[in-house]
C-alpha positions in Angstrom: 37.7 -29.5 1.7 41.2 -30.8 1.1 43.3 -28.7 -1.3 44.1 -31.6 -3.7 40.4 -32.3 -4.3 38.3 -30.6 -6.9 34.5 -31.0 -7.2 32.1 -30.1 -10.0 28.6 -31.0 -11.2 27.6 -32.2 -14.6 24.1 -32.7 -16.0 22.6 -33.8 -19.3 19.0 -34.4 -20.3 18.7 -37.7 -18.5 21.2 -37.7 -15.6 23.1 -35.6 -13.1 26.6 -36.3 -11.9 28.8 -35.1 -9.1 32.5 -35.4 -10.0 35.5 -35.4 -7.6 39.0 -35.1 -9.1 42.0 -35.9 -6.9 45.4 -34.8 -7.9 47.1 -38.1 -7.9 47.4 -41.0 -10.4 44.5 -43.4 -10.5 44.9 -46.8 -9.0 42.3 -49.4 -8.3 42.2 -52.0 -5.6 39.3 -54.2 -4.2 37.3 -51.2 -3.1 35.8 -50.1 -6.5 34.8 -53.6 -7.6 33.3 -54.3 -4.1 31.2 -51.1 -4.4 30.1 -51.8 -7.9 29.2 -55.4 -7.4 27.6 -54.9 -4.0 25.5 -51.7 -4.1 25.2 -50.3 -0.6 22.1 -48.5 0.6 23.3 -45.1 1.6 26.4 -45.0 -0.7 26.0 -43.1 -4.0 26.8 -45.1 -7.2 30.4 -44.5 -8.1 32.6 -44.8 -11.2 36.4 -44.2 -11.2 39.0 -43.6 -13.9 42.3 -41.8 -14.6 42.3 -38.5 -16.4 45.5 -36.6 -17.3 47.4 -38.1 -14.4 44.6 -37.4 -11.9 42.0 -39.7 -10.4 38.4 -38.9 -11.3 35.4 -40.3 -9.3 31.9 -39.7 -10.6 28.7 -40.1 -8.5 25.2 -40.3 -9.7 23.2 -37.6 -7.9 20.0 -37.4 -9.9 17.1 -36.2 -7.6 19.6 -35.4 -4.8 20.1 -32.2 -2.9 23.3 -31.5 -1.0 23.3 -30.6 2.7 25.1 -27.3 1.9 22.3 -26.4 -0.5 19.5 -27.6 1.8 20.7 -25.5 4.7 22.0 -22.5 2.8 19.0 -20.6 4.0 17.0 -22.9 6.2 18.1 -24.0 9.7 18.8 -27.5 11.0 16.8 -29.0 13.7 17.7 -31.5 16.4 15.7 -34.2 14.5 17.8 -33.6 11.4 21.1 -34.2 13.3 19.7 -37.4 14.9 18.5 -38.7 11.5 21.8 -38.0 9.9 23.8 -39.7 12.7 21.5 -42.7 12.7 22.0 -43.1 8.9 25.7 -42.6 9.2 26.0 -45.3 11.9 24.0 -47.7 9.7 26.2 -47.1 6.7 29.4 -47.5 8.7 28.2 -50.9 9.9 27.4 -52.1 6.3 30.7 -50.8 5.0 32.6 -52.8 7.7 30.7 -56.0 6.7 31.9 -55.5 3.1 35.5 -55.0 4.3 35.4 -51.3 3.3 37.0 -48.5 5.2 34.5 -46.0 6.8 37.3 -43.4 6.8 36.7 -43.1 3.1 33.3 -41.4 3.7 33.3 -37.7 2.8 31.4 -35.8 5.5 31.7 -32.2 4.2 28.2 -30.7 3.7 28.7 -30.4 0.0 29.4 -34.2 -0.2 26.3 -35.2 1.8 23.1 -35.7 -0.2 19.5 -36.2 0.5 17.2 -38.2 -1.7 13.8 -39.7 -1.2 13.8 -38.8 2.5 17.2 -40.4 3.2 20.8 -39.3 3.5 23.4 -40.6 1.0 27.2 -40.5 1.3 30.1 -40.2 -1.1 32.7 -43.0 -0.7 36.1 -41.8 -1.9 38.7 -44.7 -2.0 41.7 -42.3 -1.7 40.3 -40.2 1.1 43.1 -39.1 3.4 41.1 -37.6 6.3 40.1 -39.8 9.2 36.4 -40.2 9.9 36.8 -39.0 13.5 38.2 -35.7 12.3 35.6 -35.4 9.5 32.7 -35.8 11.9 34.2 -33.3 14.4 34.3 -30.7 11.6 30.7 -31.6 10.6 29.7 -31.0 14.3 30.9 -27.4 13.9 28.6 -27.1 10.8 25.7 -28.3 13.0 26.4 -25.6 15.5 26.6 -22.9 12.9 23.5 -24.0 11.0 21.1 -24.9 13.8 17.8 -23.0 14.4 18.5 -21.2 17.7 14.8 -21.5 18.7 15.5 -25.3 18.8 17.3 -25.2 22.1 17.5 -28.9 22.5 19.1 -29.1 19.1 21.7 -26.6 20.3 22.6 -28.8 23.3 22.9 -31.9 21.2 25.2 -30.1 18.7 27.2 -28.5 21.4 27.7 -31.9 23.2 28.7 -33.5 19.9 31.2 -30.8 19.2 32.7 -31.1 22.7 32.8 -34.9 22.8 34.4 -35.2 19.4 37.3 -33.0 20.5 38.7 -36.1 22.2 41.5 -37.9 20.4 39.4 -41.1 20.3 35.7 -41.3 20.6 32.8 -43.6 19.9 29.9 -41.8 18.2 27.5 -44.6 18.9 28.3 -44.5 22.6 28.0 -40.7 22.6 24.5 -40.9 21.2 23.4 -43.7 23.5 24.6 -41.7 26.5 22.8 -38.6 25.2 19.5 -40.5 24.9 19.9 -41.8 28.4 20.5 -38.3 29.8 17.6 -37.0 27.7 15.2 -39.6 29.2 16.4 -38.7 32.8 16.0 -35.0 32.1 12.5 -35.4 30.8 11.5 -37.5 33.8 12.8 -34.9 36.2 10.9 -32.1 34.4 7.7 -34.0 34.8 8.4 -34.6 38.5 9.6 -31.1 39.2 7.1 -29.3 41.4 5.5 -26.1 40.1 6.5 -23.5 42.6 3.9 -21.0 41.5 1.1 -23.5 41.9 2.5 -25.1 45.1 3.3 -21.9 47.0 1.5 -19.1 45.2 -1.7 -19.4 47.2 -0.1 -19.8 50.6 0.2 -16.6 52.7 2.9 -18.0 55.0 5.5 -20.6 54.4 7.3 -22.9 56.8 11.1 -22.9 57.0 11.2 -26.2 55.1 8.9 -24.9 52.3 11.0 -21.7 52.0 14.1 -23.8 51.6 12.5 -26.0 49.0 11.4 -22.9 47.1 14.8 -21.3 47.3 16.5 -24.5 46.1 14.0 -24.7 43.2 14.7 -21.1 42.1 18.5 -21.5 42.4 18.3 -24.7 40.3 16.2 -22.9 37.7 18.6 -20.0 37.5 21.6 -22.4 37.2 20.2 -24.1 34.2 19.2 -20.8 32.6 22.8 -19.7 32.9 24.1 -23.1 31.6 21.8 -22.8 28.5 23.0 -19.2 27.9 26.6 -20.3 28.2 26.1 -23.1 25.6 24.4 -20.7 23.2 27.1 -18.1 23.7 29.8 -20.6 22.9 28.0 -21.8 19.9 27.6 -18.2 18.7 31.3 -17.8 19.0 32.0 -20.8 16.9 29.7 -19.5 14.2 31.1 -16.0 14.2 34.7 -17.3 14.0 33.9 -18.8 10.7 32.4 -15.7 9.3 28.7 -16.5 9.8 27.1 -13.1 10.6 23.5 -13.8 9.9 21.3 -12.8 12.8 20.2 -15.6 15.1 17.0 -16.1 16.8 17.8 -16.8 20.4 15.5 -18.4 22.9 16.4 -19.4 26.5 14.3 -22.3 27.6 13.3 -21.9 31.2 12.5 -25.5 32.1 13.9 -26.5 35.5 14.9 -30.0 34.3 18.4 -31.3 34.5 20.5 -30.9 31.3 23.1 -33.2 30.0 26.5 -32.0 31.1 27.6 -29.8 34.0 28.8 -26.2 34.3 32.4 -27.2 34.7 32.2 -29.2 31.4 31.8 -26.1 29.3 34.9 -25.6 27.3 36.3 -24.4 24.0 38.8 -26.0 21.7 41.6 -24.0 23.3 40.9 -25.2 26.8 43.6 -27.8 27.1 43.1 -29.2 23.5 45.2 -29.1 20.4 43.8 -27.1 17.5 43.4 -30.1 15.4 42.3 -33.6 16.5 45.2 -36.0 16.5 43.9 -39.2 14.9 
């Protein structure tokens, strides 16, 4: 959270509010009237005013639960990430149609809310942080919060975190490429021969069959190591931020091809700046 922003909740008998105070004088341009006259599905209702030289923005959050509260104890799943990203891309498209700046979306977990089975976002007209940077930081939260028995979720979160290290990236393209690789991987898993079934009942193997078995075993070992490397890197990210809760770790032993290659594994210090230059 940026240092010049203060957040607080306020409730009464009939309503619940989420208030964000920004330490700068309140000014109003076309954004607030646009939001108030054209309610956008996915954007929380907003009111703005000036208070003691600061800007105060109030959002209606009745019936909502923040992401930070939802996953304070529970773990995220791959489906949760995909649902959030799908919703985010929809909201970005709608904002652009209304000539509103998607960079004004606040993507910190405490500003993301779930209501009636959907995600809702806070739009802050004076937001300083770029959306690309905000989402990269959110991807770190995914890595830290994921259920480590959901191995496919780990791979998705890791790939998002890695891909968003780039100075410029396209989240929609990243997800489209991920879906393509997922389909290819699933097809290869279905087509992969079962070594135990194919060779287990044969007393002697031909040279060709031995080579096929050896290739299969090596491939299997490679992907086990790749998965272990991803989990280890994700664990490092989580521990760096002070998350010390025990993780349930599960190495999935499927021989299918995973998205990414061994040489692609990297950390933020591998040839990257500490902060994304946007």
